[in-house]
C-alpha positions in Angstrom: 114.3 117.3 231.2 115.4 114.7 229.2 113.1 113.8 226.3 111.7 110.4 225.5 113.2 108.5 222.6 110.4 106.0 222.4 108.8 107.7 219.4 112.0 108.8 218.0 113.2 108.3 214.2 115.9 106.1 215.5 113.5 103.9 217.2 111.2 103.9 214.3 114.1 103.0 212.1 115.2 100.5 214.5 111.8 98.7 215.0 110.1 99.3 211.6 113.0 99.5 209.2 111.8 99.4 205.7 114.8 97.9 204.4 114.0 94.5 206.0 116.7 92.1 205.5 118.9 94.4 203.6 119.8 96.4 206.9 123.1 95.2 208.4 122.4 93.0 211.6 125.2 94.7 213.4 123.9 98.2 213.0 120.5 97.0 214.2 122.0 95.6 217.4 123.8 98.7 218.1 120.6 100.9 217.7 118.8 98.6 220.1 121.5 99.1 222.7 121.5 102.6 222.3 117.8 102.9 222.9 118.1 100.8 226.2 120.9 103.0 227.4 119.0 106.2 226.8 116.0 104.8 228.9 118.5 104.2 231.8 119.9 107.7 231.4 116.6 109.0 231.8 116.3 107.7 235.5 119.9 108.9 236.5 121.1 112.5 236.8 124.3 114.2 237.6 127.7 114.5 235.7 127.4 111.1 234.2 124.5 112.2 232.2 126.3 115.0 230.7 129.1 112.9 229.8 126.7 110.6 228.0 125.1 113.4 226.4 128.2 114.7 224.8 129.0 111.1 223.7 125.8 110.9 221.5 125.6 114.5 220.4 126.6 113.4 216.8 123.7 111.1 216.7 121.3 113.6 218.2 122.2 116.3 215.5 121.6 113.6 212.9 118.3 112.8 214.2 117.3 116.4 214.5 118.5 117.0 210.8 116.5 114.2 209.8 113.4 115.3 211.4 113.7 118.8 209.8 114.2 117.4 206.4 111.1 115.1 207.0 109.1 118.1 207.8 110.3 119.9 204.9 109.7 116.9 202.6 106.3 116.5 204.1 105.7 120.1 203.3 106.7 119.6 199.6 104.5 116.7 199.3 101.5 118.4 200.9 102.0 121.3 198.5 102.5 119.0 195.6 99.2 117.2 196.5 97.4 120.6 196.7 98.9 121.4 193.1 97.9 118.0 191.8 94.4 118.5 193.2 94.4 122.0 191.5 95.8 120.5 188.1 93.1 117.9 188.1 90.4 120.4 188.7 92.0 122.6 185.9 91.9 119.6 183.6 88.5 118.7 184.3 87.6 122.2 183.6 89.6 122.3 180.3 87.9 118.9 179.2 84.6 120.7 179.8 85.6 123.7 177.9 87.0 121.5 175.0 83.9 119.4 174.8 81.9 122.7 174.8 84.3 124.1 172.2 83.9 121.0 170.0 80.1 121.3 170.3 80.3 124.9 169.4 82.6 124.2 166.3 80.3 121.4 165.1 77.5 123.7 165.3 78.8 126.6 163.6 80.9 124.6 161.0 77.9 124.3 158.6 77.5 128.1 159.1 81.0 128.7 158.4 81.0 126.7 155.2 77.8 128.3 154.0 79.5 131.9 154.7 82.6 130.8 152.8 80.6 129.6 149.8 78.6 132.9 149.8 81.7 135.0 150.1 83.3 133.2 147.1 80.1 133.5 145.2 80.0 137.0 146.0 83.4 137.6 144.8 82.9 135.5 141.6 79.6 137.1 140.6 81.4 140.5 140.0 83.9 138.6 137.9 81.2 136.4 136.0 79.1 139.5 135.4 81.9 141.3 133.9 82.0 138.8 131.1 78.2 139.4 130.3 78.2 143.0 131.0 80.9 143.8 128.5 78.7 142.7 125.8 76.5 145.9 125.4 79.4 148.5 125.4 81.2 146.3 122.7 78.1 146.0 120.5 77.4 149.8 120.8 81.0 150.4 119.9 80.9 148.2 117.1 78.0 149.9 115.7 79.5 153.3 115.9 82.9 152.1 114.1 82.7 153.7 110.7 86.3 153.4 109.5 88.3 150.1 109.4 91.3 152.0 110.6 90.0 151.7 114.0 91.7 148.3 114.4 95.1 150.0 114.9 93.8 151.7 118.1 94.5 150.0 121.6 90.8 150.4 122.4 89.8 148.1 119.7 92.5 145.6 120.7 91.3 145.8 124.2 87.8 145.1 123.2 88.9 142.2 120.9 90.6 140.6 124.1 87.5 140.9 126.1 85.5 139.2 123.5 88.2 136.4 123.3 87.8 136.1 127.3 84.1 136.1 127.3 84.0 133.4 124.6 86.4 131.2 126.4 84.5 131.7 129.7 81.2 130.9 128.0 82.6 127.7 126.3 83.9 126.6 129.8 80.6 127.4 131.6 77.8 126.2 129.2 75.5 125.3 132.5 74.9 129.0 132.8 71.5 130.4 131.9 71.5 132.0 128.4 75.2 131.0 127.9 74.6 129.9 124.4 72.7 133.0 123.4 75.5 135.1 124.8 78.2 133.0 123.2 76.5 133.5 119.8 76.3 137.3 120.3 79.8 137.4 121.2 80.7 135.3 118.2 79.0 137.9 116.0 81.1 140.6 117.7 84.4 138.7 117.0 83.3 137.9 113.4 82.4 141.8 113.0 85.9 142.7 114.4 87.7 140.2 112.3 85.9 141.6 109.2 87.1 145.2 110.1 90.6 143.8 110.3 90.1 142.0 106.9 88.7 145.2 105.5 91.6 147.2 106.7 94.0 144.7 105.2 92.3 144.9 101.9 92.4 148.7 101.8 96.0 148.6 102.7 96.7 146.2 99.7 94.6 148.3 97.4 96.3 151.5 98.4 99.9 150.1 98.0 98.7 148.6 94.7 97.6 152.1 93.4 101.0 153.4 94.4 102.8 150.8 92.6 100.8 151.0 89.3 101.4 154.8 89.1 104.7 154.1 87.5 103.9 151.3 85.0 107.1 152.0 83.1 109.1 151.2 86.0 107.8 147.5 86.2 109.2 146.8 82.8 112.7 148.0 83.9 114.7 145.5 85.7 116.6 148.1 87.6 113.4 149.6 89.4 111.3 146.4 89.1 112.3 144.9 92.6 112.1 148.4 94.1 108.5 148.8 93.0 107.3 145.1 93.3 108.9 144.1 96.5 110.8 147.2 98.4 107.9 149.5 98.1 105.2 146.8 98.4 106.7 145.7 101.8 106.7 149.4 103.2 103.3 148.4 104.8 104.4 145.2 106.0 105.0 146.0 109.6 101.5 147.5 110.2 99.9 144.9 108.0 101.5 142.0 109.9 100.4 143.3 113.2 96.8 143.0 112.1 97.0 139.9 110.2 98.7 138.1 113.1 95.6 138.9 115.1 93.5 137.0 112.5 95.9 134.2 112.3 96.3 133.6 115.9 92.5 133.4 116.4 92.3 130.9 113.4 94.8 128.7 115.1 93.7 129.2 118.6 92.6 125.6 120.0 89.9 127.4 122.3 88.3 128.8 119.2 88.0 125.7 117.0 84.3 126.0 116.9 84.6 129.2 114.9 87.3 127.9 112.6 85.1 128.0 109.4 84.1 131.5 110.0 87.6 132.7 110.9 89.1 130.6 108.1 86.6 132.1 105.5 87.8 135.7 106.6 91.4 134.8 106.5 91.2 133.1 103.3 89.5 136.3 101.8 92.7 138.2 102.9 94.8 135.8 101.3 92.9 135.8 98.0 93.1 139.7 97.9 96.7 139.6 98.5 97.3 137.0 95.9 95.0 138.8 93.4 96.9 142.0 93.6 100.3 140.2 93.5 98.9 138.4 90.4 98.0 141.6 88.7 101.6 143.0 89.5 103.3 140.0 88.2 101.3 139.0 85.2 103.1 141.5 83.0 106.5 140.3 84.3 105.6 136.6 83.5 104.2 137.5 80.0 107.3 139.4 79.2 109.5 136.5 80.3 107.7 133.9 78.3 107.0 136.3 75.4 110.7 137.2 75.0 111.5 133.4 74.5 108.8 133.2 71.7 109.9 136.3 69.9 113.5 135.1 69.6 114.4 134.7 65.9 116.0 131.3 66.6 113.9 128.8 68.2 115.4 127.6 71.5 115.8 123.8 72.1 113.2 122.5 74.6 115.7 121.7 77.3 117.3 125.2 77.3 113.9 127.0 77.2 112.7 124.8 80.2 116.0 125.5 82.1 115.8 129.2 81.6 112.2 129.5 82.6 112.9 127.1 85.6 115.4 129.6 87.0 113.2 132.5 86.6 110.1 131.0 88.1 112.1 129.4 91.1 113.7 132.8 91.7 110.1 134.3 91.6 108.7 131.8 94.0 111.6 132.5 96.4 110.9 136.2 96.3 107.3 135.9 96.7 108.1 133.6 99.9 110.3 136.2 101.3 107.6 138.9 100.8 104.5 136.9 102.0 106.3 136.1 105.4 106.4 139.8 106.0 102.6 139.8 105.7 101.1 136.8 107.0 102.1 134.2 109.4 104.0 131.5 107.7 102.3 128.4 109.4 98.8 129.4 108.5 99.7 130.7 105.0 101.8 127.8 103.9 99.1 125.9 102.0 97.4 128.7 100.4 100.6 130.3 99.3 101.8 127.1 97.6 98.3 126.9 95.8 98.8 130.3 94.6 102.3 129.8 93.4 100.9 126.9 91.3 98.3 129.2 89.8 101.1 131.8 89.2 103.2 129.2 87.2 100.4 128.1 85.1 101.4 130.2 82.2 104.8 128.6 82.4 102.8 125.2 82.3 100.9 126.1 79.1 104.2 127.4 77.6 106.1 124.3 78.2 103.0 122.2 77.1 102.9 123.7 73.8 106.6 123.4 73.4 106.6 119.6 74.3 103.7 119.0 72.0 106.1 120.3 69.1 108.9 118.1 70.2 109.4 114.8 68.5 113.0 114.0 69.6 112.9 111.3 72.3 116.5 112.3 73.3 115.4 116.0 73.9 112.4 114.6 75.9 114.6 112.3 78.1 116.9 115.3 78.7 113.9 117.4 79.9 112.7 114.8 82.2 116.4 114.6 83.6 116.3 118.2 84.3 112.9 118.1 86.0 114.0 115.0 88.1 116.0 117.0 90.4 112.9 118.0 92.3 111.9 114.4 92.9 115.0 112.8 94.3 113.5 112.2 97.8 110.5 110.5 98.9 107.6 112.8 100.1 107.7 113.3 104.0 111.4 112.2 104.4 113.8 114.5 106.3 115.5 115.3 103.0 112.1 116.2 101.3 111.1 118.4 104.2 114.5 120.1 104.4 114.3 120.7 100.6 110.6 122.0 100.3 109.6 123.1 103.7 108.4 126.4 102.5 108.1 126.3 98.8 106.8 123.0 97.3 108.6 123.1 94.0 107.9 119.7 93.2 104.1 120.2 93.3 104.4 123.4 91.4 106.5 122.0 88.5 104.7 118.5 88.5 102.6 119.3 85.6 105.8 119.9 83.5 107.2 116.6 84.4 103.8 115.0 83.5 103.4 116.6 80.2 107.1 115.7 79.2 106.6 112.1 80.5 103.3 111.6 78.5 105.1 113.0 75.3 108.2 110.8 75.8 105.7 107.7 76.0 103.9 108.7 73.0 107.1 109.2 71.1 108.6 106.1 72.3 105.5 104.1 71.1 105.8 105.8 67.8 109.4 104.9 67.5 108.6 101.4 68.4 105.9 101.1 65.7 108.0 103.0 62.9 111.6 101.6 63.8 110.8 98.0 65.1 107.3 96.9 64.2 107.3 98.6 60.8 110.9 97.4 59.9 111.0 95.1 56.9 113.9 92.7 56.9 115.5 91.6 53.6 117.2 88.2 52.9 120.6 89.9 53.7 119.4 90.9 57.2 121.5 88.6 59.0 124.7 89.3 56.8 127.5 90.8 58.5 128.7 93.3 55.9 125.1 94.2 55.3 124.5 94.9 59.0 127.5 97.0 59.4 126.6 99.1 56.4 123.1 99.2 57.4 123.8 100.3 60.9 125.9 103.1 59.9 123.1 104.7 58.1 120.8 104.1 61.1 123.3 105.9 63.3 123.2 109.0 61.1 119.3 109.2 61.1 118.7 107.9 64.5 119.8 110.2 67.4 118.7 107.4 70.0 121.0 104.6 68.6 123.8 107.2 68.0 123.5 108.6 71.8 123.3 104.9 73.0 126.5 103.9 71.2 128.2 107.0 72.3 127.3 106.1 76.0 129.1 102.7 75.6 132.0 103.9 73.4 134.4 103.2 76.4 134.1 99.5 75.5 134.9 99.1 71.8 134.1 95.3 71.9 130.7 96.1 73.2 130.2 98.8 70.4 131.2 96.5 67.7 129.0 93.8 69.1 126.0 96.2 69.1 126.8 97.3 65.5 126.7 93.8 64.2 123.2 93.2 65.8 120.0 93.0 63.9 118.9 96.9 63.5 115.4 96.4 65.4 117.3 94.7 68.3 119.8 97.7 68.5 117.0 100.2 68.4 115.0 98.4 71.1 118.0 98.2 73.5 118.8 101.9 72.7 115.4 103.0 73.5 115.1 101.1 76.6 118.4 102.4 77.8 117.2 105.9 77.1 113.8 105.9 78.6 115.0 103.9 81.7 114.0 105.7 84.9 112.5 108.4 83.0 108.9 107.4 83.5 106.9 105.6 86.1 108.2 102.0 86.8 104.7 100.4 86.0 104.7 102.3 82.7 108.3 101.5 81.8 107.4 97.7 82.5 104.6 97.8 80.1 106.7 99.5 77.5 109.6 97.3 78.0 107.3 94.3 77.6 105.8 95.4 74.4 109.3 96.4 72.9 110.8 93.0 73.8 107.7 91.2 72.4 107.9 93.4 69.0 111.6 92.9 68.9 111.2 88.9 69.0 108.4 89.1 66.5 110.7 91.2 64.1 113.6 88.8 64.8 111.3 85.8 64.0 110.1 87.3 60.8 113.6 87.9 59.6 114.7 84.4 60.6 111.7 83.0 58.5 112.9 84.9 55.8 116.4 83.7 55.6 115.7 80.1 56.7 116.9 77.5 54.3 119.6 79.6 52.8 122.9 78.2 52.0 124.5 79.7 55.1 122.0 78.2 57.4 124.2 77.7 60.4 125.4 81.3 60.0 121.8 82.6 60.0 120.9 80.4 63.1 124.1 81.6 64.9 123.1 85.2 64.0 119.6 84.6 65.2 120.7 83.1 68.4 123.3 85.9 68.8 120.6 88.6 68.7 118.2 86.8 71.1 121.1 86.5 73.6 122.1 90.3 73.1 118.6 91.1 73.8 118.2 89.1 76.9 121.6 90.0 78.2 120.7 94.0 77.8 117.2 93.6 79.1 118.4 92.0 82.4 120.1 95.2 83.1 116.7 96.9 83.7 114.6 96.2 86.7 111.5 95.0 84.7 108.5 93.1 85.9 107.9 91.1 82.6 104.4 89.8 83.3 101.6 92.4 82.4 97.9 92.3 81.9 96.5 92.8 78.4 92.8 93.8 78.4 91.0 93.7 75.0 87.5 93.2 73.6 87.0 90.0 71.6 84.4 90.5 68.7 84.9 87.1 67.3 81.4 85.9 68.4 79.9 88.8 66.5 82.2 88.1 63.5 81.0 84.3 63.4 77.3 85.5 63.7 77.7 87.9 60.9 79.6 85.3 58.5 76.8 82.7 59.3 74.2 85.0 58.5 75.9 86.2 55.2 76.1 82.4 54.4 72.4 81.8 54.4 71.2 81.3 57.8 71.8 80.5 61.5 72.5 76.9 62.9 70.0 75.0 64.8 71.7 75.4 67.9 71.5 79.3 67.5 67.8 79.7 66.9 66.9 81.5 70.1 67.3 85.1 70.8 69.2 84.4 74.2 71.7 82.1 72.4 72.2 84.8 69.7 72.9 87.4 72.2 75.2 85.1 74.1 77.2 84.1 71.1 77.2 87.3 69.4 78.1 89.6 72.4 81.5 91.1 72.6 83.7 89.6 75.4 86.3 91.5 77.5 89.4 89.2 77.8 92.0 89.7 80.5 95.3 88.0 79.2 98.5 87.9 81.3 101.4 88.2 79.0 105.0 87.2 80.0 107.6 88.6 77.8 110.4 86.8 79.9 108.7 83.5 79.0 108.3 84.3 75.5 112.1 85.4 75.1 113.0 82.2 76.9 110.9 79.9 74.7 112.4 81.6 71.5 115.9 81.0 72.8 115.1 77.4 73.4 113.8 77.0 70.0 116.7 78.8 68.4 119.2 76.7 70.4 117.5 73.6 69.4 117.3 74.5 65.6 121.0 75.6 65.8 122.3 72.3 67.4 120.3 70.2 65.1 121.6 72.2 62.0 125.1 71.9 63.4 124.8 68.3 64.2 123.5 67.7 60.6 126.6 69.3 59.2 128.7 67.0 61.4 127.0 63.7 60.5 126.3 64.8 57.0 125.3 61.6 55.0 127.5 59.4 56.9 124.8 57.6 58.9 122.3 57.1 56.0 124.2 54.5 53.8 124.7 51.0 55.3 126.3 49.6 52.3 129.6 51.5 52.6 130.0 51.3 56.4 133.7 51.6 56.6 134.1 54.7 54.2 131.2 56.4 56.0 132.6 55.8 59.3 136.0 57.1 58.3 134.2 60.1 56.7 132.3 60.5 60.0 135.6 60.7 61.8 137.0 63.3 59.4 133.8 65.3 59.8 134.2 65.5 63.6 137.8 66.3 63.3 137.3 69.1 60.6 133.6 70.3 60.6 133.3 70.7 64.4 136.3 73.0 64.8 134.9 75.1 61.6 131.5 75.3 63.5 133.4 76.5 66.6 135.1 79.0 64.7 131.9 80.3 63.3 130.4 80.4 66.8 133.4 82.6 67.8 132.5 85.0 65.2 128.9 85.4 66.4 128.9 84.3 70.1 131.5 86.2 72.3 130.6 84.3 75.7 132.9 81.3 76.0 130.4 79.4 78.3 127.6 79.7 75.9 129.8 78.2 73.2 130.8 75.3 75.5 127.1 74.6 76.1 126.3 74.6 72.3 129.3 72.3 71.7 127.8 70.0 74.4 124.5 69.9 73.1 125.9 69.3 69.4 127.8 66.3 70.8 124.9 64.9 72.6 122.7 65.0 69.4 125.6 63.5 67.3 126.5 60.7 69.8 122.7 59.9 70.3 122.3 59.8 66.4 125.5 57.5 66.0 124.3 55.3 68.9 120.9 54.7 67.2 122.9 54.1 63.8 125.3 51.6 65.4 122.3 49.9 67.1 120.5 49.7 63.7 123.6 48.4 61.9 124.3 45.8 64.5 120.8 44.5 64.2 121.1 44.3 60.4 124.3 42.3 60.8 122.5 39.8 63.2 119.8 39.6 60.5 122.5 38.8 57.7 122.0 42.0 55.7 125.3 43.4 56.6 128.7 41.6 56.8 129.8 41.0 60.4 133.3 41.7 59.5 132.2 45.3 58.2 130.5 46.2 61.4 133.6 45.0 63.6 135.6 47.6 61.6 133.3 50.7 62.6 133.9 52.5 65.8 132.0 51.6 68.9 129.8 54.1 70.5 132.0 54.8 73.4 135.1 55.3 71.1 133.2 57.8 69.1 132.2 59.5 72.1 135.6 59.8 73.3 136.9 60.9 70.1 134.2 63.8 70.0 134.8 64.6 73.7 138.6 65.1 73.0 138.1 67.4 70.0 135.6 69.3 72.2 138.0 69.5 75.1 140.8 70.8 72.5 138.5 73.5 71.3 137.8 74.5 74.9 141.5 74.8 75.6 142.1 76.8 72.4 139.5 79.2 73.7 141.0 79.5 77.0 144.4 80.2 75.3 142.7 82.9 73.0 141.0 84.5 75.7 144.1 84.6 77.9 146.0 86.2 75.1 143.3 88.8 74.5 143.2 89.8 77.9 
């Protein structure tokens, strides 16, 4: 029986194609025709039907396969739908479980946190209680410790570590109940332990001291001295250092800064005991070193004595430093060690102070300062200073020596100024060249300062001769300043230099007043100017601040009051008690003194006086008599041509600086030309008044002509100077 195709897949595709307009129109027509033919075949039977069936069997198989596939796909779809429904059900159940789990987690989170907190607290309680529970056993053990040797045992070190841990814990947890009380008790235990260590260290030092002093004769022998004082003494250094390091580490521990005073006191006691024993051992050695110098039949010079003792004490300080670093930590003991070295060297300070007080030679004192200045070449806290005095501060240890020598040098310099400059009494021949040379040779023999100064400039023979020809106080002042320059503090040197320059100028002025008005007045003025120029030239070589403060008490009011009282009463204006007290009270005067201004002012006065004297020699009496105009004018011309070169030659003898001579000649020229101009104006005025014949006035030189004459001669002198200087060079 032929099945109907009315509901077949082909019919469904043909009539309800999902592709719509995308299906090929030709294929759609063919499918419709096939459907009509199959309806007709259902009516007919016979061989024709079989033929038709064979013709469309390919399509039938296709349709059959399509139906099978559709069924299979439908089964897959149905299974997928069932799985999807099951998954949706599972998801819903999972969401319910997740929600319930979140609710459970939220409800149990607080309990979990509380549990965790309690668990941590439970674990920490044991740890925290251990810091408190160790107190009683430690206290009991410390009470039972009878010998300080216990500090060498590991049990003691363990207890000390527990004390440190407990103290640090209590400092970090001050909020605990009774934490402060426990901290105080643990601190007492720590102090007790440190005291035991300090006692042990002191006992070690005393025992080794007893062993060393058993052979007192050995200490005085240089061969065995080091073995006793250093090698044998350092035999306990390893055990000693292991204990002292425990003390030093706690003293420097930043967590134990609040116990700094207690620990520092205990550690300082250890230092003091060590220094006391070392001092007792070294005192005979130091006394022998200083005593041998004093017992020598020939007195050693100051510099030699200081040099020998410096070497000894420097080596002693270095040996002591090498020893102490074996016993104590260098960082903590550095300050105390250097302070002790200062005390150790105090006998040396006293010995040198005694020698210095007996020394009166300024040169020896200067040499001693030079010897000690090697410790003060660098500024404090500089890299070079730290490299030189990192461990042993020799500059601090030997500083009293330098101060004593400098104070003595200042004192002797002041005495030298008073005896050799202020007290110098010039004679009328003080500015004579021959007298100065002979006088200076005597000074050189008896004055070591001048002799050493001239020796220091002996390479320049001209400068030596120039210094020899100077006024003796000038030479002494320059020699003294050169000697003490950079030997004392700069401010002290400035003050000394000011007074030396002032006193030297005063001595020069006194000598100049004595010889003023002599026959060789020009020579005296030139010599005076030469000494002032030499003083200024030499003083400029020193870095001197000339201005200084002078403070003194003025009793002039009291003096006037006593004088008026002695002459029969008081003035009407001074009849009240307050006015008497105000007028008679001493006054403190602060005076600013400038030696540079004083020297410059005296130079100006000397130049003025010299140029006026020279101008007077050039002019002579040629400008005084108006009756013989022509002869006076002729004589004036001769004076300019003869006297001026003679004055210039005199200047060459005294003043070596060519520029200074040129300026002096210019000043003389200005004075002479000004005087001649006044003279010419006066003569012209008299001629106009008929007092002088105009014919005579017309014969004398005009001012410009006279100025040209003077200028030409001055230029010739200057050229002559240049030729002589070139020849000398």
